[in-house]
N, C-alpha and C positions, 0 to 999 in steps of 0.2 A: 839438298845440301844443308839447308838450315835445320831441318829436322835431325839430321845426323849429328850436327854440332850440338844441338840442344840435348840429344840423348847422351852424348859424351860428357857434357857439362853436368847433367843430372846424376850420372854415375859417379862422377868426380865428387860432387857435393855429398852424396850419400855415403861414399867411402870415407870422406873426411869427417862426416858426422859420427861415424862409429868410434866409440871410445875404446882406448886400449885398456884391457882389464888391469886392475891393481896387481893381481897375482897371477902368474903363469907357472903352472907346474907341468913339466914335460920330462920325457925320458923313454926308457926301453925296458921291457920285461922279457929277458932272454928266454926262449923256449915256449912262450905263450902263443898258442895258435888261436884259441877261442876263449872268450870270457869278457867280463865287464869290469872296468876300473872306475872306482868312485872316489871323488874328492869330498871329504866330509869335515865337519867341525862341530864343536859343542855350542849349542844355543839353548839357553833356558834349561840347563841340566840335561838336555837330550842331544844325541848325536844326529845331525841332519846332513843330508846330501846337498852339496852346492853345485856339483857338476859331475858328469859321468861320460864315459866313452866306451863303445863296444869294440872289442878287438876281434878281428876276423882275418887271420892270416899274417898281418903286419903287426909286430909287437910294440911299435912306437905309439906314444900317446901324448896328448896335450890337453890340459884342463885349466879352467879359469875360475877366478872368484874375486869379488870385491873384498877389501880388507882395510879397516880404519887404522889399526895399530897392530904391531906384531902379536901373533897368537899361535897356539897349537892347532895344526890341521892333521888330518889322517888320510892316508892313501890306502884304500881298500881294494882287494882283489877277490872277485867272485868268479870261481872257476867252474861254475855250473855244478857245484857240489854243496854239501851241507856245511862245509867249513869255509869261513871267511878269514882272510889274513889282512892285517892292517899295519901300516908303517906310520908312526907318529913323527911329526917334524915341526920345527918352529919356523913359521913363515913370516915374511915381511913383503912389502911391495917390491915387485920386480920378478925375476925368474928364479925358480928353484928347480934344479935338475935331479931326478931320482932314477938311478939305473940299478936294476936288480934281476933276479931270475925267478922263473915260475916255481922251480923246485924248492928254493929257500927264499921265498918272497921277502920275509922280514929280515932274516939274518944276513942275506947277501946285499942288502940295500946300501948303496953309496949315495950320500946326499950332499949336494953342493948348492948352497943357496945363501940364506941370510947370515948375518953376523951373530944373531941370536942362536941359530942352530949350532954354530961353532962353540959358543959359550956353553950351551946345554950339553953338547957332547963331552966337553971337558968335565962337567959335573957328573954325568952318567958313568964316565970311566972310573971315577973314584967311588961312586955309589955302588958300582958292581962289586968292589972289594968288600964293602960292608955287607952286602947281600951274601957273598960267598962265605964270609965268616959266620953269618947267621945260619947258613945251611950246614956248615961244619958243626956248629953248636947243637943244632937240632939232631943231627946224627949221633953225636956224643950223648945227648940227653936220652935218646931212645935206647942206646946201648947200656947206659947206666941204670935206666929203669928196669931193663931186663935182668941186669946183674944185681939189682937191689942195692946199689952203691949210693947211699944217702949223702955222704960227704962230697962225693963227686957231683951229685945233682945240685947241691948248694953252690959249689964252685962254678958250675956251668951257668946257673942263674945269675950269679954276679958278673960273669963274663958277658952274658947276654945284655945285662943292664948297662955295662960299661961300653959295649959296642954300640948300643942304641944312643947313649949320651954322646959318644964320639961322632956318630953320624949327625946328630942334631947340631952339635957345635960346629962341625965341618960345614953343614948346610948354611948355618947362620953366617959364618965367616965368609963363605963363598958368595953368598948373596950381597953382603956388605961390600966385599971387594969388587963386585960387579954391579954396583948400585946404579950404573948408567945403562944397564941392560934390562929389558923386560923379562928376562929369565929370573931375575931376583924376586919380584913379587910372585911370579908363578911358582917358584920353589917354596916360598912361604905358604902359599895356598894349597899346595898339593903334597909336599914332602913332610912339612912340620906344622901342619894346621892345628895339631893338638898339643903343641909346645906351650910353654909358659907365655903368657901375654907379654911379658917384658921382652922376650926374645923377638916375638913377632913385631912388637912396637919399635924395637931397635932397627929392624930391617926397614920397616915402613918409614921411619924418620930419616933414614939414610938415603932414600931414593932421590934421584935428580928430578927436577920439575917435569922434564919430558916423560920420564918413566912413570911418575906419579899420575900423569894425565892419560896414560895408556889404559887399555882394557884391564889388565891384571893389576895395575897400580890403583885404579879406582876400586876394583873388587877387594883388594887388600885393605884399603882404607875403611871400606864399609864393614869388612870382617872384624877388624880391630875395634872399631867403634861399637859394634854389636856386642863383642865380648866384654868390653869395659862397661857397657850399659848393664849387662846381665850380672856383672860382679858387684856393681854398686847397689 
C-alpha cells in the first residue's frame, strides 16, 4: 500500500516538474497520410529544426519550442519528395494553430495565433499589391524591349522607381504606426534594410521599450549602429 502511494506521488512530482513549452504549434494538414512536419527558425543566419513529428495516417500535429520574444518560425512539410514546402509565421508564447492541406500546403494555410501574426498579415496584404505592380511593369518592360520602344522603357523605369519608393515609404509608415509590435523592427531588417539610414533610424527611435528589448529590436539597433559607424 505504501509502495503504491509512493509510486503515485512520484508520478505526480515528475508530471508537475515538466515545464509547459513556451510555444505550441498545432493543427491539421488535410490529405496528408505520410510525411514529416518540421518546426524551424533562423539561428545565426541558418535555418535550424527545433522540433518535428512524423505523420503516419493521422494528419494532426503538435510541435513545441522555447521562445524568448516574438519571432518568425517556419512550418516545413517533407512529403518524402525532393520538394519541401514551408509556411512562415510570426510566433509568440502560447498556442499557434495552423490548418492547411497537403495539396496546397503554403497557399491554403490558415494561421491563428499571435498578435504579431495579425499585424504581419496586414502588411503582407498591402505588400502583395506592390509586388503585383512590379510584375506588371516587368511584363511591360519585356514587351517594350521586343518592340524597341525606348520612350516607353524610360517611362516604365520611372514607374518602377516610384513603386519602389512608395513601398519603402509605406513600410516605414507601417512600422512607425505599429511601433509597439515586434513586426516593426523585423520589417526594417528584412524589407527595407538597404533604405537610407535616416529611415531606418526613424523606425528604430520610434520603438517602444518592450519592442526595443526584443530579438528584432536588438538586431535593428546593432544594424543601425553598424551603418552609422561605417558612414563616419
